[in-house]
C-alpha positions as CSV (number, residue, x, y, z in Angstrom):
1,X,48.9,168.0,115.4
2,X,50.5,164.9,113.9
3,X,49.0,161.4,113.8
4,X,51.5,160.3,116.5
5,X,50.3,163.1,118.8
6,X,46.7,162.2,118.2
7,X,47.5,158.6,119.1
8,X,49.1,159.7,122.3
9,X,46.1,161.8,123.1
10,X,43.7,158.9,122.3
11,X,45.7,156.5,124.5
12,X,45.5,159.0,127.4
13,X,41.8,159.4,126.9
14,X,41.3,155.6,127.0
15,X,43.3,155.4,130.2
16,X,41.4,158.3,131.7
17,X,38.1,156.5,130.9
18,X,39.3,153.3,132.5
19,X,40.5,155.1,135.6
20,X,37.3,157.1,135.8
21,X,35.3,153.8,135.7
22,X,37.4,152.4,138.5
23,X,36.8,155.5,140.7
24,X,33.1,155.6,139.7
25,X,32.7,151.9,140.7
26,X,34.4,152.5,144.1
27,X,32.2,155.5,144.7
28,X,29.1,153.6,143.6
29,X,29.9,150.7,146.0
30,X,30.3,153.1,148.9
31,X,27.1,155.0,148.0
32,X,25.3,151.7,147.8
33,X,26.5,150.6,151.2
34,X,25.6,154.0,152.7
35,X,22.1,153.9,151.1
36,X,21.5,150.5,152.5
37,X,22.4,151.7,156.0
38,X,20.2,154.7,155.6
39,X,17.3,152.7,154.4
40,X,17.6,150.2,157.3
41,X,17.4,153.1,159.7
42,X,14.7,155.1,158.0
43,X,12.6,152.4,156.3
44,X,9.4,152.9,158.5
45,X,9.5,156.7,158.4
46,X,6.6,158.5,157.0
47,X,8.3,161.9,157.1
48,X,8.1,163.9,153.9
49,X,11.8,164.6,153.9
50,X,12.7,161.0,154.3
51,X,10.4,160.1,151.4
52,X,12.1,162.8,149.3
53,X,15.5,161.3,150.2
54,X,14.3,157.8,149.2
55,X,13.1,159.2,145.8
56,X,16.4,161.0,145.3
57,X,18.4,157.9,146.1
58,X,16.3,155.8,143.7
59,X,16.9,158.4,141.0
60,X,20.6,158.4,141.6
61,X,20.7,154.6,141.7
62,X,19.0,154.5,138.3
63,X,21.8,156.5,136.8
64,X,24.6,154.2,137.9
65,X,24.5,151.7,135.0
66,X,24.0,154.3,132.3
67,X,27.0,156.2,133.6
68,X,29.1,153.0,133.7
69,X,28.2,152.4,130.1
70,X,29.3,155.9,129.1
71,X,32.8,155.2,130.6
72,X,33.0,151.8,128.9
73,X,31.7,153.1,125.6
74,X,34.1,156.0,125.6
75,X,37.0,153.6,126.0
76,X,35.7,151.2,123.4
77,X,35.0,153.8,120.8
78,X,38.3,155.5,121.3
79,X,40.1,152.2,121.1
80,X,38.4,151.4,117.8
81,X,39.3,154.9,116.5
82,X,42.9,154.4,117.6
83,X,43.1,151.1,115.8
84,X,41.7,152.7,112.6
85,X,44.6,155.1,112.7
86,X,47.0,152.2,112.6
């Protein structure tokens, strides 16, 4: 593989990370809205299944920002590597 081919692949990886972040952000926003609606409906429930759902939603919510950082870091690190190649 030539340096030129590597650069093309790196540019494609950067674009994929950026697009992935956009898709993730849209999905995250939709999930946040759906979660808010579910919590409004189920907030007073003492049902064990509802409690388990609340815990699962909280765990998923805690992963949003770390996942966003992975997309951003991937694009940033790949961009730096691309610049080092010249």
